[in-house]
C-alpha positions in Angstrom: -29.4 -28.7 -1.4 -30.2 -25.3 -2.9 -32.2 -24.4 0.2 -30.1 -26.1 3.0 -26.6 -26.0 4.3 -24.4 -28.8 2.9 -23.1 -30.6 6.0 -20.8 -33.1 4.3 -18.6 -33.4 1.3 -19.4 -35.6 -1.7 -17.5 -38.6 -0.3 -17.0 -39.2 3.4 -13.2 -38.8 2.9 -13.5 -35.3 1.4 -11.3 -33.2 3.7 -12.3 -29.8 2.2 -15.6 -29.8 4.0 -13.9 -30.1 7.4 -10.9 -27.9 7.0 -11.2 -24.8 9.2 -15.0 -25.0 9.4 -15.7 -26.7 12.8 -17.5 -23.8 14.3 -19.5 -23.1 11.2 -20.6 -26.7 10.9 -21.5 -27.0 14.5 -23.9 -24.0 14.0 -25.3 -25.5 10.9 -26.1 -28.8 12.5 -27.8 -27.0 15.3 -29.7 -24.4 13.3 -29.9 -25.6 9.6 -30.6 -29.3 9.8 -33.7 -29.8 7.6 -34.8 -32.9 9.6 -34.8 -30.9 12.8 -36.7 -28.1 11.1 -39.3 -30.7 9.8 -39.7 -32.1 13.3 -40.1 -28.7 14.9 -42.6 -27.4 12.4 -44.9 -30.4 12.6 -44.8 -30.8 16.4 -45.6 -27.1 16.8 -48.6 -27.2 14.4 -50.0 -30.4 16.1 -49.4 -32.8 13.2 -47.8 -35.2 15.7 -46.8 -35.1 19.4 -43.4 -35.2 20.9 -44.1 -38.8 22.1 -45.2 -39.8 18.6 -42.0 -38.3 17.2 -39.9 -40.2 19.8 -41.7 -43.5 18.9 -41.1 -42.8 15.2 -37.4 -42.2 15.8 -37.2 -45.5 17.7 -39.0 -47.4 14.9 -36.7 -45.9 12.2 -33.5 -46.7 14.2 -34.8 -50.3 14.7 -35.4 -50.7 11.0 -31.9 -49.3 10.1 -30.3 -51.7 12.6 -32.3 -54.6 11.2 -31.2 -53.8 7.7 -27.5 -53.5 8.8 -27.9 -56.9 10.6 -29.4 -58.5 7.5 -26.6 -57.2 5.3 -23.9 -58.3 7.7 -25.4 -61.8 8.0 -26.1 -62.3 4.3 -23.6 -64.2 2.0 -21.9 -62.3 -0.8 -23.9 -62.5 -4.0 -22.7 -65.1 -6.6 -20.7 -63.9 -9.5 -23.2 -65.1 -12.1 -25.9 -62.8 -10.6 -24.3 -59.8 -12.5 -25.3 -61.2 -15.9 -28.7 -62.4 -14.6 -29.4 -58.7 -13.6 -28.6 -57.4 -17.1 -32.3 -57.4 -18.3 -35.6 -57.9 -16.4 -36.9 -59.9 -19.4 -34.8 -62.5 -21.1 -33.6 -61.5 -24.7 -35.6 -64.4 -26.2 -38.9 -63.4 -24.5 -42.1 -64.0 -26.6 -44.1 -60.9 -25.8 -47.2 -62.3 -27.5 -47.6 -64.5 -24.4 -47.7 -61.6 -21.9 -51.3 -61.1 -20.6 -53.0 -57.7 -20.7 -54.0 -56.1 -17.4 -57.4 -57.3 -16.3 -58.4 -53.7 -15.4 -57.8 -52.3 -18.9 -61.4 -52.1 -20.1 -62.7 -50.6 -16.8 -60.0 -47.9 -16.7 -60.4 -47.0 -20.4 -64.2 -46.6 -19.9 -63.6 -44.4 -17.0 -60.8 -42.2 -18.4 -61.4 -42.0 -22.2 -64.4 -39.9 -23.3 -66.8 -41.8 -25.6 -66.2 -39.4 -28.5 -62.4 -39.7 -28.1 -62.7 -43.5 -28.0 -64.8 -43.4 -31.2 -62.3 -41.2 -32.9 -59.3 -43.3 -31.9 -61.0 -46.6 -32.9 -61.7 -45.0 -36.3 -58.1 -44.0 -36.6 -56.9 -47.5 -35.7 -59.2 -49.0 -38.2 -57.9 -46.7 -41.0 -54.3 -47.6 -40.1 -55.0 -51.3 -40.1 -56.6 -51.0 -43.5 -53.4 -49.3 -44.7 -51.4 -52.1 -43.1 -53.3 -54.8 -44.8 -53.0 -53.0 -48.2 -49.3 -52.6 -47.8 -49.6 -48.8 -47.7 -48.7 -48.0 -44.1 -45.5 -46.0 -43.4 -42.9 -46.6 -40.7 -44.2 -43.7 -38.6 -47.8 -44.7 -38.9 -47.0 -48.3 -38.1 -45.4 -47.2 -34.8 -48.4 -44.9 -34.1 -50.7 -47.9 -34.6 -48.6 -50.1 -32.2 -48.6 -47.3 -29.6 -52.4 -46.9 -29.7 -53.0 -50.6 -29.5 -50.7 -50.9 -26.5 -52.0 -47.8 -24.7 -55.5 -49.2 -24.9 -54.3 -52.7 -23.9 -52.5 -51.4 -20.8 -53.7 -48.0 -19.3 -50.4 -47.7 -17.3 -48.7 -46.9 -20.7 -47.8 -43.2 -21.1 -46.1 -41.2 -23.8 -43.9 -38.1 -23.9 -42.9 -36.2 -27.1 -42.2 -32.7 -28.4 -45.0 -31.4 -30.6 -47.0 -34.3 -29.4 -50.4 -32.7 -30.1 -49.5 -32.1 -33.7 -48.2 -35.6 -34.1 -44.5 -34.6 -34.0 -42.6 -34.9 -37.3 -43.6 -38.5 -38.3 -47.1 -38.9 -36.7 -45.7 -41.3 -34.1 -47.6 -39.8 -31.2 -50.6 -38.7 -33.3 -53.9 -38.5 -31.5 -52.5 -39.7 -28.2 -53.2 -36.6 -26.1 -56.6 -36.1 -27.7 -57.4 -39.6 -26.6 -55.7 -40.3 -23.3 -55.4 -36.8 -21.9 -52.5 -34.6 -20.8 -51.2 -36.8 -18.0 -50.8 -40.0 -20.0 -49.7 -38.1 -23.2 -47.5 -35.2 -22.3 -46.5 -32.5 -24.9 -43.0 -31.8 -23.8 -40.6 -28.8 -23.8 -37.5 -29.1 -26.0 -35.4 -30.7 -23.3 -34.8 -34.4 -23.9 -33.1 -35.0 -20.6 -36.1 -33.5 -18.8 -38.7 -35.8 -20.3 -36.5 -38.9 -20.5 -36.1 -38.3 -16.7 -39.8 -38.1 -16.2 -40.2 -41.4 -18.0 -37.6 -42.9 -15.8 -39.5 -41.9 -12.7 -42.8 -43.3 -14.2 -41.1 -46.6 -15.1 -39.9 -47.0 -11.5 -43.4 -46.3 -10.2 -45.4 -48.9 -12.2 -46.0 -47.2 -15.5 -44.9 -48.1 -19.0 -43.6 -44.8 -20.5 -42.9 -44.3 -24.2 -40.5 -41.5 -25.2 -40.6 -40.3 -28.9 -37.5 -38.4 -29.9 -38.3 -36.3 -33.0 -34.6 -36.9 -33.9 -32.8 -39.5 -31.9 -29.5 -37.5 -32.0 -30.9 -35.2 -29.4 -31.2 -38.1 -26.9 -27.6 -37.1 -26.2 -29.0 -34.5 -23.8 -30.5 -37.4 -21.8 -27.5 -39.6 -21.6 -27.4 -39.5 -17.8 -31.1 -40.6 -17.6 -30.5 -43.3 -20.2 -27.6 -44.6 -18.2 -29.7 -44.6 -15.0 -32.5 -46.5 -16.8 -30.1 -49.2 -17.9 -28.6 -49.6 -14.5 -31.8 -49.5 -12.4 -32.7 -53.2 -12.5 -29.2 -54.3 -11.5 -28.5 -51.6 -8.9 -31.8 -52.4 -7.1 -30.9 -56.1 -7.0 -33.8 -56.8 -9.4 -36.4 -55.1 -7.1 -37.3 -52.4 -9.6 -38.3 -53.2 -13.2 -37.6 -50.3 -15.5 -40.0 -50.4 -18.4 -39.3 -47.5 -20.9 -39.5 -47.4 -24.7 -37.6 -44.8 -26.6 -38.3 -44.6 -30.3 -37.4 -42.1 -33.0 -35.9 -41.4 -36.4 -32.1 -41.4 -36.7 -29.2 -42.7 -38.7 -27.4 -41.1 -41.6 -28.7 -41.6 -45.2 -26.6 -40.8 -48.3 -27.5 -37.2 -49.4 -29.2 -36.6 -46.1 -28.4 -32.9 -46.0 -29.2 -32.6 -42.3 -25.8 -31.4 -41.1 -23.6 -32.8 -38.4 -25.9 -32.2 -35.4 -28.8 -34.2 -36.9 -26.5 -36.9 -38.4 -24.7 -38.3 -35.4 -24.7 -42.1 -34.9 -26.5 -42.0 -31.6 -27.3 -45.7 -31.8 -23.5 -46.3 -31.5 -23.2 -43.9 -28.6 -25.7 -45.8 -26.5 -24.4 -49.3 -27.3 -22.1 -49.2 -24.3 -24.9 -48.4 -21.8 -25.5 -51.6 -19.8 -29.1 -52.9 -19.6 -30.4 -51.4 -22.8 -32.0 -53.4 -25.5 -31.3 -51.6 -28.8 -33.1 -52.4 -32.1 -33.5 -50.9 -35.6 -36.3 -51.1 -38.1 -36.3 -50.1 -41.7 -39.7 -51.5 -42.6 -43.2 -50.8 -41.2 -43.6 -54.5 -40.2 -40.5 -54.5 -38.1 -41.2 -51.1 -36.6 -44.7 -52.2 -35.6 -43.7 -55.5 -34.1 -40.7 -54.3 -32.3 -42.5 -51.3 -30.8 -45.2 -53.5 -29.3 -42.6 -55.8 -27.8 -40.6 -53.0 -26.3 -43.7 -51.5 -24.7 -44.4 -54.8 -23.0 -40.8 -55.4 -22.0 -39.9 -54.7 -18.3 -36.6 -53.0 -19.1 -35.4 -50.0 -21.1 -35.5 -50.4 -24.9 -34.4 -48.1 -27.7 -35.8 -48.4 -31.3 -34.0 -46.5 -34.1 -35.8 -46.0 -37.4 -34.3 -44.4 -40.6 -35.0 -40.7 -40.7 -35.2 -40.5 -44.5 -37.5 -43.5 -44.7 -40.1 -42.7 -42.1 -42.7 -41.8 -44.6 -41.1 -43.3 -47.8 -40.9 -46.9 -46.7 -44.3 -48.6 -46.9 -45.5 -52.2 -46.7 -47.7 -54.7 -45.0 -47.8 -55.4 -41.2 -48.5 -58.6 -39.3 -51.2 -57.1 -37.2 -51.4 -57.9 -33.5 -48.0 -59.7 -33.5 -45.0 -58.8 -31.4 -41.5 -59.4 -32.7 -38.5 -60.8 -30.9 -36.0 -58.2 -29.7 -33.0 -60.4 -30.2 -33.4 -61.5 -33.8 -31.9 -60.2 -37.1 -33.7 -60.8 -40.4 -32.3 -62.3 -43.7 -33.9 -59.9 -46.3 -32.0 -61.3 -49.3 -30.4 -64.7 -49.7 -27.5 -65.3 -52.1 -27.9 -67.7 -55.0 -26.6 -71.2 -54.1 -24.4 -71.3 -57.2 -22.6 -68.2 -56.1 -22.2 -69.7 -52.6 -20.7 -72.9 -53.9 -18.3 -71.0 -56.2 -17.1 -68.7 -53.4 -18.7 -65.7 -54.9 -21.1 -64.8 -52.1 -20.7 -62.4 -49.2 -22.6 -61.9 -46.0 -23.7 -58.2 -45.7 -24.7 -56.9 -42.3 -26.5 -53.6 -42.3 -29.4 -51.6 -40.7 -31.4 -48.4 -41.0 -30.8 -46.7 -44.5 -28.2 -49.4 -45.3 -30.9 -51.9 -45.8 -32.3 -50.0 -48.7 -28.9 -49.2 -50.1 -28.0 -52.9 -50.0 -31.2 -54.1 -51.6 -30.8 -51.5 -54.4 -27.3 -52.8 -55.0 -28.2 -56.4 -55.5 -28.6 -56.2 -59.3 -25.3 -54.4 -59.8 -23.5 -57.0 -57.6 -25.1 -59.9 -59.6 -23.9 -58.3 -62.9 -20.4 -58.7 -61.6 -21.1 -62.4 -61.0 -21.5 -62.2 -57.3 -24.3 -62.4 -54.8 -25.0 -61.5 -51.1 -26.9 -62.6 -48.0 -28.3 -59.3 -46.7 -29.0 -59.4 -43.0 -30.9 -56.5 -41.4 -29.5 -56.0 -37.8 -32.9 -55.4 -36.2 -31.3 -56.4 -32.9 -28.1 -54.3 -32.3 -28.0 -55.3 -28.7 -28.1 -58.1 -27.9 -26.6 -59.2 -31.2 -28.1 -62.1 -33.1 -25.0 -64.2 -33.5 -26.9 -67.3 -34.6 -28.2 -65.7 -37.8 -24.9 -64.2 -38.6 -23.1 -67.5 -38.0 -25.5 -69.4 -40.2 -24.9 -67.0 -43.1 -21.1 -66.9 -42.6 -21.0 -70.7 -42.6 -22.2 -70.4 -46.2 -20.3 -67.4 -47.6 -17.2 -67.2 -45.4 -16.9 -63.5 -46.2 -18.3 -60.5 -44.4 -19.0 -56.9 -45.3 -20.6 -54.4 -42.9 -22.4 -51.4 -44.3 -22.4 -49.4 -41.2 -24.1 -46.1 -40.3 -21.7 -45.3 -37.5 -18.1 -44.1 -37.2 -14.9 -46.1 -37.7 -13.9 -45.5 -34.1 -16.4 -46.9 -31.5 -19.0 -47.8 -34.1 -21.5 -50.7 -34.5 -19.2 -52.3 -37.1 -16.2 -52.1 -34.8 -18.1 -54.0 -32.1 -19.4 -56.6 -34.5 -15.9 -57.1 -36.1 -14.4 -57.7 -32.7 -17.1 -60.3 -31.9 -16.7 -62.0 -35.3 -12.9 -62.3 -34.7 -13.4 -63.7 -31.2 -16.2 -66.2 -31.9 -16.4 -67.0 -35.7 -12.8 -66.6 -36.9 -12.6 -70.1 -38.2 -15.5 -69.4 -40.7 -13.7 -66.4 -42.3 -11.8 -66.7 -45.6 -11.0 -63.0 -45.7 -10.7 -60.0 -43.4 -14.0 -58.2 -42.4 -14.8 -55.4 -44.8 -16.0 -52.4 -42.9 -17.9 -49.7 -44.9 -18.4 -47.3 -42.1 -18.7 -43.5 -41.7 -15.5 -41.5 -41.4 -14.7 -40.2 -38.0 -15.2 -36.6 -39.3 -18.5 -34.8 -38.6 -21.1 -35.4 -41.4 -21.1 -32.4 -43.7 -24.2 -30.7 -45.0 -22.8 -30.3 -48.6 -23.4 -33.4 -50.8 -20.0 -33.2 -52.4 -18.3 -33.4 -49.0 -20.7 -35.9 -47.5 -19.7 -38.5 -50.0 -16.3 -38.7 -48.3 -17.9 -39.5 -45.0 -21.0 -41.6 -45.5 -20.9 -44.9 -47.3 -23.6 -46.0 -49.7 -24.7 -48.7 -52.2 -21.9 -48.0 -54.7 -19.3 -48.6 -51.9 -21.0 -51.9 -51.1 -20.7 -53.1 -54.8 -17.0 -52.3 -54.7 -16.6 -53.9 -51.3 -18.2 -57.2 -52.4 -16.1 -57.2 -55.6 -12.9 -56.7 -53.5 -13.8 -59.6 -51.1 -14.6 -62.0 -53.9 -11.5 -61.1 -55.9 -9.2 -61.1 -52.9 -8.4 -57.4 -53.2 -8.1 -56.6 -49.5 
């Protein structure tokens, strides 16, 4: 459009492109039509003859007419098809059962230098030893999963800023050195640009991974994320759209990263259709979810806690993919507290998991206890696990790393009210971020970001009916 004349308006009904421009447009159609220029150029240089061009036009017209005839004669699609086209792979898919491509070993031998293969295998071995010893970090666990999947399937690619240097948390470490610049692209600081590249790769048979150094800046790729989520449905299921986006995000207490780096981007993307959205606060979850997302045939987004990327360490169930639709019960309330009505279900994710776990002793000192459920699946939401806990506690507190308006907790509260209202003995207690931008100063930030001490008070209020 930059180099040609715009013959029509944006919609066919746009009158501004017709008003007073008939002579101008007649000239443009005669002299500036790019299709006519293409035909003239390649008949003049002998690429094809006038007869071949005429035959091609005839074939194209016949194909168009056949498509129109097919559409006219086809029945309207059934209503239930809309939901069926939400995801290429069902939410309960077991990704461990997906076979690796038969060509993997042959392609790897042809495209990865022997020295590079030796180096990456040594790197993988070292990470696996850390994983078995319970000493691997969240970032390293994701890096391990990425290398295993890139070797398993040579159609897997990766894009990241500072990729050669391993980015901020070593997630893409050693990828370009192993797989080369085409499969592992060190990107410019333009998230929309390389998310868009990944989108194109996904539509053409590749499995792109995008590492966002800080997930907040995925906001510059919102149009591309929306397109990725819509692709499977808008093509009638003809195009899979595999794409894994992973990065550090969320808002920890005392984070001191300022408003731009502390936005709840996970809440921003919750409304994009077709995305599977997960969170992981432990190396085991980060590893298993990453492997599953890379094997999924649709777009997936994994958020990890920015202040725990190197701090959180643990063991990993090596070689195993995790479900993308399951939450995890990480602490179970004492049965005596449940029976006495002094137990609360706590839903949380990212840094909230650590805050909640650190608050358990203080909560118990008050005579109460909690079921802590880590929301590893933000979308689709694991209502079965939530329902099972609420059937025991009948009270719910959400420690939420998103804003009061339009946040994750707001969505969950609405679903609870619609589907599990009969299980509730008290209103949902939402401990969410204030709608104000997150301040840099610690003294101000306490007024915006909730933490463990707020959870202790929230549980006390629910169990003593102070709502």
